[in-house]
N, C-alpha and C positions, 0 to 999 in steps of 0.2 A: 302124871309123874314120869319123868324121863328115866333112862337106864342109869344115868349117873346118880339120880336121886335114890334109886333102888339100891345101888351099891353102897351109898352113904348110909342108908337105913340099916343094911345088914351089918356094917361095921359098928354102928352105934348100938344095935341090939346085942352084939357080942360083948361090947364093953359093959352094957347094962347088966348082962347076965353073969359077968365075971369071967367069961371065956378068955378075954384079953384085957390088958390094962388100958387105962385111959391114955397113957403115953404111947402104947402100941397103936391104939385107934387114931391118935393124932398123927402119928407117922404115916399110917395107911391112908388117911384122908388128906394129908398135907395141910392140916389145921394146927392151931396152937392147942395146948391142953386146956386153956381157959375156954376156948371156943367149944371144945368137946364137952366140957362140963356144962356149958350153957345149953347146948343142944340136948344133952341128956335130961336136963331139968325140964325143958320144953316137951321132950318126948314123954316124960312121966305125967305131965299135966295135960297135954293136948293130943296125945296119940301120934300116929304116924305122920299126920299133916304138919307136925312141928318142924320137920326138916325143910319144908317149902318156904321160899321167901315170902315175907308178908305182903309185898307189893305185886306178887304174881297175879295176873288176870285183872289188875286194876288199871284204870286209865292213868297215863303219865301226866304229871303236872305240867310238863313242857309240850304236850300235844297241842297242835294247832286246832282251833275251833273248827267244827264241821261246817259252819256257815262260810268261813273263809275258804275252806276246801271246795265247797260247792260253787262259790263265787269264782274261784280261780278256774275250775273245770269249765264253767259256763263261758268264761272269757276265751279259754283256749279252744272251745268248740266253734267259735266264730270263724267265718270263712277267711278272714284276713290272717288268722294264725294257722291256717291249714299247712300241715307238713312240718311244723316247728318241732325241733328236738327238745329234750329236757333241759339241756344247758341254755339254749337260746330262749326257751320259754321262761325259765326262771329269771333271766336277765330282763326280758320285756315285762314280766309281771312286776318286777321291782321298779323299772324305769317309767312305765306307762300307767300302772295301776296301784302302786305303793303296797304291793303284796310281797313281803320279804320271805322267800323260801329258798332252801338249798336246791341244787339241781337233782339230788337224790330224792328229796321229797316230791319235787315236780315229776320226776320219773315214776314214783310210786302212784301218784294221783293219775297220771296220764295212762299208765298201764291198767289201772282199775277201771278207768273210763273208756278204755279201748282206743285211746289216741296215740299210743306208742307201743311198738313191738320190737323187742331187741333183735338185732340181726347177728347171725353167726360171724365171728371174727376168724379169718383164716388168712394165711400168708400165701399169696398167689405166686410171687416170684421174689427172689432175694437178690438185692443189689448191694454192691460193696459200698460201705459208708465212706463219704468224703468229708474231711475236716473243713470247717468254715474258714473263710479268710479272716485275717486278724484285725483289719481296720475298716471302719465305715467308709464306703466309697471305693474300696479296692476292687471289688467285682460286683456288678449289678446285673441281675437276670431280667431279661426283657422278653415279653411274650404277649399274645393277644388271644382273646376268647370270644367266640360268636354265639355264646349261650343266649337263650331267650330270657333276657334279664327282666323284662317288664311283663312276662307271662302273657303276651298278646295284647296287653292294654294299650300300648303306645307304639312308637316307631321302632324299627329295627336298629339296634346299636351294638357296637363292639366295645369290649373293655380292654384297654391297653394297660399293662401292669409293668412296673419296674420295682423289683424287690432287692434290697441289699443282701448280699450273701453273708456278711459278718454279723449283722444285727437283725435281719428280717424286717427292717424298716421299709414300709410300703408307700409307693406313690402310684396313683392310677388316675385315669381319665376315661370317660366314655366318648366315643367318636361314632360318626355315622357310617364310615367306610374304613376298611382295613387297607388303606392306601399309603403310599410313601408320604404324601402331603399331610395326612392326618397323623401319622406316626411322627413326622418331623415337628408337628405342632405340640404333641405330648413331650417330645424330647426337649423342645424349647422351654416348656413350662418347668421341666425338671432342672435344666441347666441354670435357669434364672433363679431358682430357689436354692439349689444345693451346690452348684458349680459343676466342674467337669470331673467325672469319675475316671479311674485309671483304665477300666476295661468293662465292656458289655459282653454278656453271655446270651446268645440268641440261638434260634433254630436256623434251619437252612431254607427259610422261606425266600421267595423270589425278590422281596423288597430288601433283603439283606445280602443275598448272594446271587450273582449272575448265573443263570442256568444255561449250560451248553445246549446248542440246538441239536435236535435229532438228525440222524443221517448225514451229519457233517463230519469231516475228518477232525481228529483230535489235534488241538492247537498246542504247540510247545510253549508258547508264551502264555502268561496268566491272563485270564479273562478280565475285561475292564470292570471296575467296581460299580455297584448300583449307586443311585443317588444318595441313599442313606450311608452306604459305605464310603463314598467320597466325602460326605459331610463329616463323618467321624474322623477320617484322615486329616481333614483340614483343622479339626478341633484337637488333634493329637490325642484321640481316644482310641484305644485298641479294641478290637472285636474278635470274639472267639466263637466258633460254631459248636453247638452241642451235638454230639453224635446220635443221641437218643433222647426221647422225652424224659426218661428217668435221670439223665445227666443234669438237667435243670429242674430237678424235682422240687426245689423250694418254691418256685413260681407255679409249678403245676399243682402242688398241694394247696397253695393259696387260692387257686381257682376253684378247687373242690370246696374249700371253706366258703368262698364267695358265692358259689352256686347254691349254697344253703342259707347262709346268714344274710348276704347282700340282697338276694332275690326277695327274701321275706322282709328285709328292712325297706326296700323300695316299695313293696306292697303296702306296708303300714304307712309309709310316707306319702303314698299316692302318686309317685313319680311316673310320668308317662313320656316325657321328652328328654333329650340329651341334656339340656340345660338343667332341668329339675333333678335328673340323676346325678349330674356332676355337683350340684349344690348339696345333695344329700351325702355324696362321697366326702366332700370337703368339710362339711359341718359335723357329721356324725360317724360315718363308717371308718374313715382313715384315722381320726383321733382315737377311736376305740381300739382299732387294730394295733396301732403303734403303742398304745398304753398296755395292752394285754399280751401281745404275742411277740414283741421284740425282746432281744436278749442283749446282755452286756458284752461288747467285743473284748477280745483278748488285749488289744492295744487301744487306749482311749483316743489316739490321734485320729484326726479326720483326714482321709486321703484325697478328698475332693480338692481340685485346684480352681482358683477363681478365674472368671472370664476376663481376658485382657482387652485392651483397646483394639487390638488387631482382630478380635473375634466379632465380626459383624454378623449376628445370627440371621438377620434378614437376607443377607447375601449368601450365607453358607447353607442355611436350611431351606433350600428351594431347588427347583429343577434347573440344572446347569448344563448347557450344551456348548460345543465348539463350532464356530462357523468361519468360513473363509470370506474375506472382503473381495468383492468383484472389482473390475477395473473402473466401474462408475461409482465406487464407494457405496455399494449397497450390500446387504446380506439377506439371505433367504431363510425363513423359519416357518415351519408348518404351512407351507404353501403361500406365504405372504412375503412381500418385499419391504425392507426398511432402509431408508436413506440416512446416512450419517451426515450430520450438520456440517456445513462448509467450514465453520470456524474451528471444528474439532479435527479436521483433516491434517495429518502430520506425516512426516517421512516414515517409510517402511510399513505404512498402513495398508496400501493396496497389495492384495495377495496374501496378507497375513491372517493368522487365526486370532479371533477375538472370543472372549468369554461372554456368553449370553445367559443372563439370569432371568428365569421366569418365576417371579416371586409369588408367594401365596396370596398376596393382596391383589393380584392381577396385573401389576406393573411389570415393565420390562426394562432391564438394565444391561448395557453392553460395556465391557471393560477391556481395555487394551494397555498392556504394560503398566498395570496398576492404577490407571486413570479411567474414569467413566466417560463415555462418549454419548452425546445427545443424538438420538435417532428419532425418526418420524416415519409413520406408516405411509407407504406410497399408495395412491389410489389404484384400484384395479384397472388394468388396460382393457379397453373395449376392443374386442376382436371382431372383425368382419366375418360373418358366417360364410363358409365356402358353399359354392353351388354343388349340389350332389352330382357326382360323376355319372354320366349316362349318354344316351343317344341324342340326336338332334330334336328339334321341336316338333317332329312329325307326330301326329296323333296316334298313328298305328305303326308298329314295328315293321321293318322291311321283310318281305317274304322271299325266301330263296327261290329263284326260278332257273330253269334249264337254259343254257346258252343257245342262241339262235344263229351262230355263225355258219352252220352247215345247212341252214334252211334254203331250199331250192337248188342245192348243188347238183343233184342228179337230174333236175329238170332242164339244165342248160344243154345247148347243142355242143357235141364233142367235135374236135377237129378230125379231118381225115388222116390217114396214115402218112400221106405225103406231106401234109401240113405239119404234122407232129415231127417228122424227120427234119423238116426245114427249121422249125423252131429250135429243135435240139442242136442242130449244127450252127445256128446263128448265136446261140448262147454259149457254146463251148469254146 
């Protein structure tokens, strides 16, 4: 019996003894007078237990059978469900095993079985809230995570994410390296599906921003863009640097969710390779995310712009360099020489700068004044090896010896004094 039950019993006994009226007891208990009369009748017939609810300590008619609880706990104890939280566990129980339970019921079962322990919630640092953009495609946050997505089962992979700021609509792909070429591949997939957004929000990684060299004087002119920066300029897509990770918190928090839900989903699906992981992303994870976690934008208009005929993604989303044409109509690239075909030689070409596109499929394209030139790789020149600089063909090096020009000088007969005077007078 609780303290509230005891207080209720005291008021009813006072009403039964006539110390207070039934109306006063009803006002004190916040009951109706009819309810007070009913309780007084039960009190006279059944004693003090009459004030307790008749269903107290009885099993609920809506309680799930213990067999189902034991079955669910046994499933969640499997290694494939290691680390699942109550919310994700309830979803997988319904989807994979046809056990429909709420996340709170799953939480109670998991706490009883020792599979879940609540963590203290605390605010580490407070950041100023920023309002979402109003339209889908107005701002897209772009970032990469190198988490151990396959938990050591398969190859190392990176997850590249693009999440819309207005709706939290998610697009993602797994890649093998966090390089410009791989990020361009993901960008191409996004552009072909949704079109060109107005702006991308990225961090200050070297693939997005040119890093100034150390111990070099500060340049007044802006640094040249990276390959991705140049591609975005040619696509007329703006890019903005995030000053802190919290500034692009939407994509950062999505990685926290993915490191829980996506890792476990890949484990259940048995994905080990990049291809298998991308197939799971496209078939299950992204549709579930976009169905559960997206929001309705303030403005229903789509800010994405379609790709035009002038947007050749193969030519834009690749490594582009500028090279000078030599007098013999050749260009040098990565230590190799390429000859421009004779039929494509035109005025102003010699000494001019051409655009060299190293495309992701391995091909090479050279463009001058909007037209592509045919080039051919020149065979390497065979160089005659130089003879090593050294001494003559003598087998042994020359040994330094003392000069012999004074040898026997003092052994010669000297002239007499008269002869010496004569010699001196003759030569003077």
